[in-house]
Backbone as a ProteinNet text record, in pm:
[ID]
protein_1_A
[PRIMARY]
XXXXXXXXXXXXXXXXXXXXXXXXXXXXXXXXXXXXXXXXXXXXXXXXXXXXXXXXXXXXXXXXXXXXXXXXXXXXXXXXXXXXXXXXXXXXXXXXXXXXXXXX
[TERTIARY]
5141	5001.6	4912.1	4804	4710.6	4647.8	4620.9	4552.8	4638.8	4772.5	4861.2	4858.2	4855.1	4848.1	4716.6	4609.7	4475.3	4442.4	4464.7	4420.5	4534.8	4659.3	4770.6	4798.9	4730.5	4750.7	4703.1	4733.6	4697.3	4565.6	4509.8	4387.4	4416.5	4539.1	4576	4573.2	4621.8	4621	4478.5	4397.1	4254.5	4185.5	4205.5	4142.9	4186.8	4315.4	4369.6	4313.8	4304.7	4250.5	4105.4	4025.5	3883.1	3867.7	3945.3	3935.5	3972.5	4071.3	4110.8	3999.1	3932.6	3820.5	3704.7	3690.2	3581.8	3617.4	3741.4	3780.6	3821.2	3859.5	3903.4	4039.4	4064.9	4194.2	4315.6	4420	4544.5	4605.1	4597.7	4659.7	4589.4	4460.3	4385.5	4421	4429.8	4466.7	4605.8	4700.4	4832.7	4829.7	4749.4	4735.6	4691	4593.9	4539.6	4644.6	4701.6	4797.7	4918.1	4970.3	5093.8	5073.2	4951.2	4929.4	5004.1	5036.9	5115.3	5266.6	5303.9	5447.4	5483.6	5474	5495.6	5633.8	5735.9	5872.6	5894.1	5806.3	5814.8	5758.8	5687.1	5631.2	5743.6	5740	5845.5	5823.2	5705.6	5674	5748	5830.5	5911	5864.2	5740.1	5681.8	5564.6	5523.1	5405	5285.9	5214.7	5109.6	5005.7	4908.9	4807.2	4869.4	4984.6	5054.4	5093.2	5151.7	5195.4	5070.9	4972.1	4852	4783	4765.3	4694.7	4782.9	4913	5003	5000.3	5016.8	5020.4	4882.3	4779.7	4645.4	4606.1	4635.7	4603.7	4674.6	4805.2	4887	4834.8	4807.6	4759.9	4618.2	4533.9	4398.9	4402	4490	4504.4	4551.9	4642.4	4689	4580.2	4499.7	4395.5	4278.5	4251.1	4135.2	4180.5	4248.6	4300.6	4185.2	4211.8	4114.4	4186.7	4117.3	4178.8	4261.3	4233.4	4310.4	4423.3	4449.5	4553.5	4687.8	4764.5	4892.1	5007.4	4987.1	5086	5212	5210.4	5330.3	5355.2	5479.9	5509.5	5507.3	5487.8	5494.9	5632.3	5636.2	5763.3	5822.8	5887.2	5944.2	6066.8	6132.6	6244.9	6195.5	6081.2	6022.1	5994.5	5943	5919.3	6050.8	6159.1	6286.5	6328	6302.5	6338	6266	6143.2	6066	6071.8	6155.1	6176	6065.6	5994	5883.8	5894	6017.8	6036.7	5989.5	5999.3	5960.7	5809.4	5732.9	5585	5521.8	5593.4	5533.2	5480.4	5555	5510.8	5384.4	5374.5	5252.3	5132.6	5151.4	5041.6	4996	5092.6	5058.8	4976.8	5015.3	4939.3	4797.6	4784.2	4650.7	4564.4	4617	4540.3	4508.5	4595.4	4570.6	4459.5	4447.9	4341	4206.8	4209.9	4081.8	3996.3	3863.7	3776.7	3790.9	3778.6	3788.2	3677.1	3711.4	3608.8	3519.5	3399.8	3304.2	3314.8	3297.1	3299.7	3170.5	3180.2	3058.6	2994.6	3061.2	3010.6	2900.8
7086.7	7051.3	7169.3	7144.2	7250	7310	7231	7285.2	7387.7	7367.8	7468	7598.6	7586.9	7711.1	7784.5	7711.2	7773.7	7816.3	7725.1	7752.5	7802.2	7776.9	7812.6	7713.2	7598.4	7492.9	7362	7251.2	7118	7070.2	6969.4	6908.6	6851.4	6806.2	6753.7	6865.9	6982.2	7096	7144.3	7149.5	7189.8	7086.3	6960.6	6855.5	6860.6	6877.8	6885.7	7005.8	7119.6	7240.9	7218.4	7164	7141.2	7044.8	6938.8	6839.4	6903.9	6993.6	7062.3	7154.4	7218.8	7308	7228.3	7104.6	7019.1	6944	6962.2	6898	6751.8	6708.3	6570	6551.6	6435.3	6414.2	6439.9	6489.5	6526.9	6411.9	6289.5	6179.1	6158.9	6181.5	6169.2	6287.6	6404.5	6525.3	6505.3	6453.5	6427.7	6328.8	6226.6	6125.8	6191	6278.2	6349.4	6448.6	6524.5	6630	6575.5	6460.3	6407.7	6286.1	6257.7	6133.4	6129.8	6243.8	6242.9	6251.6	6302.1	6324.7	6279.2	6149.5	6093.7	6128.2	6126.1	6148.5	6291.8	6383.3	6521.1	6536.2	6437.3	6439.8	6410.8	6481.4	6458	6330.4	6274.5	6154.4	6038.5	5970.6	5856.6	5728.8	5693.8	5574.2	5528.5	5411	5360.4	5442.5	5506.9	5601.4	5610	5700.1	5723.7	5783.6	5850.6	5904.7	5789.6	5688.1	5572.6	5500.2	5483.3	5410.5	5484.8	5615.9	5688.8	5703.7	5715.8	5729.9	5602.3	5487.4	5364.8	5323.3	5343	5309.7	5396.4	5525.1	5614.9	5577.8	5545.5	5506.8	5380.3	5278.3	5152.6	5159.5	5238.6	5259.1	5327	5422.3	5493.2	5400.5	5310.8	5213	5115.6	5072.5	4975.9	5040.4	5162.4	5231.7	5367.3	5367.2	5492.2	5589.4	5715.2	5817.2	5937.8	6028.9	6138	6231.3	6244.4	6335.3	6266.3	6142.6	6066.8	6136.8	6146.4	6216.4	6119.5	5989.4	5894	5886.5	5934.9	5929	5787.5	5741.7	5607.1	5600	5481.8	5472.2	5507.7	5574.3	5619.3	5509	5409.9	5297.1	5339.1	5448.7	5496.3	5543.2	5603.7	5645.4	5524.4	5417.4	5294.5	5245.5	5251.5	5213.8	5299.3	5430.9	5523.5	5489.9	5440.9	5411.3	5263.6	5189.3	5048	4953.1	4990.6	4905.8	4863.4	4870	4834.8	4694.2	4605.2	4466.5	4446.1	4547	4535	4572.5	4645.3	4699.1	4588.4	4485.7	4376.3	4309.7	4291.6	4232.4	4322.1	4451.4	4546.2	4542.8	4539.6	4535.2	4409.2	4296.7	4170.6	4181.2	4236	4253	4339.5	4450.4	4543.2	4486.4	4402.6	4339.9	4236.4	4174.6	4073	4135.9	4260.7	4326.9	4348.9	4344.3	4368.4	4512.7	4538	4675.2	4763	4889.8	4984.1	5025.9	5065.3	5112.2	5261.8	5309.9	5451.8	5516.2	5634.9	5707.2	5786.5	5789.4	5866.5	5790.3
-4025.9	-4014.5	-4043.8	-4115.8	-4151.1	-4026	-3926.3	-3805	-3734.9	-3736.4	-3676.7	-3752.8	-3885.8	-3967.3	-3944.5	-3942.6	-3932.6	-3787.8	-3691.5	-3553.8	-3465.8	-3503.8	-3419.7	-3309.6	-3314.2	-3214.1	-3274.3	-3208.3	-3259.4	-3195.8	-3255.9	-3197.8	-3058.2	-3035.9	-2905.4	-2799.6	-2835.7	-2743.1	-2716.6	-2817.5	-2797.7	-2710.2	-2736.6	-2657	-2510.9	-2489.8	-2352.3	-2279.3	-2348.5	-2288.4	-2247	-2337.7	-2305.6	-2189.2	-2189.2	-2081	-1947	-1946.7	-1824.8	-1777.1	-1867.2	-1832.1	-1773	-1816.9	-1767.1	-1639.5	-1592	-1466.9	-1478.7	-1598.1	-1617	-1546.4	-1487.6	-1416.8	-1508.8	-1446.3	-1517.8	-1598.4	-1548.5	-1624.2	-1758	-1764.2	-1888.6	-1980.2	-1925.3	-2001.1	-2065.5	-1988.6	-2041.7	-2158.6	-2144.4	-2252.2	-2381.4	-2372.6	-2491.5	-2542.8	-2454.6	-2493.8	-2567.9	-2525.1	-2580.2	-2673.1	-2716.3	-2790.7	-2923.9	-2982.2	-3105	-3083.8	-2968.4	-2940.9	-2801.5	-2777.7	-2646	-2587.8	-2669.7	-2619.2	-2570.2	-2603.2	-2554.9	-2413.9	-2366.5	-2230.1	-2133.1	-2018	-1917	-1834.6	-1843.5	-1768.3	-1824.2	-1747.3	-1797.4	-1727.3	-1751.9	-1693.6	-1780.5	-1761.2	-1831.8	-1782.7	-1875.2	-1836.1	-1945.6	-1923.5	-2025.2	-2150.3	-2137.3	-2255.7	-2346.7	-2290.4	-2369.9	-2429.7	-2347.5	-2394.1	-2511.2	-2499.1	-2604.2	-2725.6	-2709.2	-2822.5	-2907.8	-2847.9	-2922.7	-2971.8	-2891.5	-2937.1	-3054.9	-3049.3	-3157.8	-3286.6	-3272.1	-3384	-3452.4	-3373.3	-3431.9	-3484.9	-3418.1	-3468.6	-3604.8	-3618.9	-3746.9	-3857.1	-3822.3	-3924	-3963.8	-3868.5	-3895.6	-3968.4	-3935.6	-3993.7	-4048.8	-4164.1	-4219.5	-4251.6	-4235.2	-4267.6	-4320.4	-4381.7	-4456.3	-4371.2	-4240.5	-4158.2	-4081.1	-4109.4	-4038.7	-4058.9	-3950.2	-3960.2	-3997.1	-3990.4	-4035.3	-3953.7	-3833.9	-3749.2	-3702.3	-3708.5	-3659.5	-3509	-3449.1	-3304.5	-3253.7	-3142.9	-3084.8	-2998.4	-3063.3	-2989.7	-2909.7	-2947.4	-2869.7	-2731.9	-2729	-2596.9	-2511	-2571.3	-2494.6	-2432.9	-2508.3	-2455.3	-2337.8	-2347.4	-2240.2	-2108	-2122	-1998.2	-1960.2	-2029.9	-1994	-2038.5	-2143.6	-2189.5	-2335.9	-2388.8	-2530.7	-2562	-2467.3	-2491.7	-2501.8	-2468.9	-2470.1	-2604.9	-2686.2	-2809	-2898.6	-2922.2	-3011.8	-2958.5	-2828.7	-2768.2	-2788.1	-2767.4	-2790.3	-2933.6	-3024	-3168.4	-3201.2	-3142.9	-3166.5	-3112.1	-2992.7	-2931.8	-3020.7	-3064.9	-3148	-3287	-3338.6	-3469.8	-3454.7	-3341.1	-3319.9	-3281.4	-3244.2	-3205.6	-3327.5	-3308.8	-3422.7	-3471.1	-3601	-3650.4	-3593.3	-3578.8	-3526.6	-3641.7	-3605.6	-3705.3	-3720.8	-3837.1	-3862.8	-3811.3	-3760.4	-3715	-3828.1	-3940.9	-4058.3	-4129.9
[MASK]
++++++++++++++++++++++++++++++++++++++++++++++++++++++++++++++++++++++++++++++++++++++++++++++++++++++++

């Protein structure tokens, strides 16, 4: 990733750091920190990590943009936490949701 070469860290790490400095609850910080790499998180339960990982992935697919990383959803992680059967339902919900508007 270009951000790692230029900044030495990812946008997820920067976001998590800023949220921690602002006193945001740890569960929200974890969701931001691990949204690209859910399986690297030690938390093995349905959490904000799972929610942000899958929401980010599906939002990127619905609304592609130039900085999209194109990572597939980590369905193996869902299996590890006992939620593999939920992924298809989440996908259907997100496909039925209205598209988001660009801020640009």
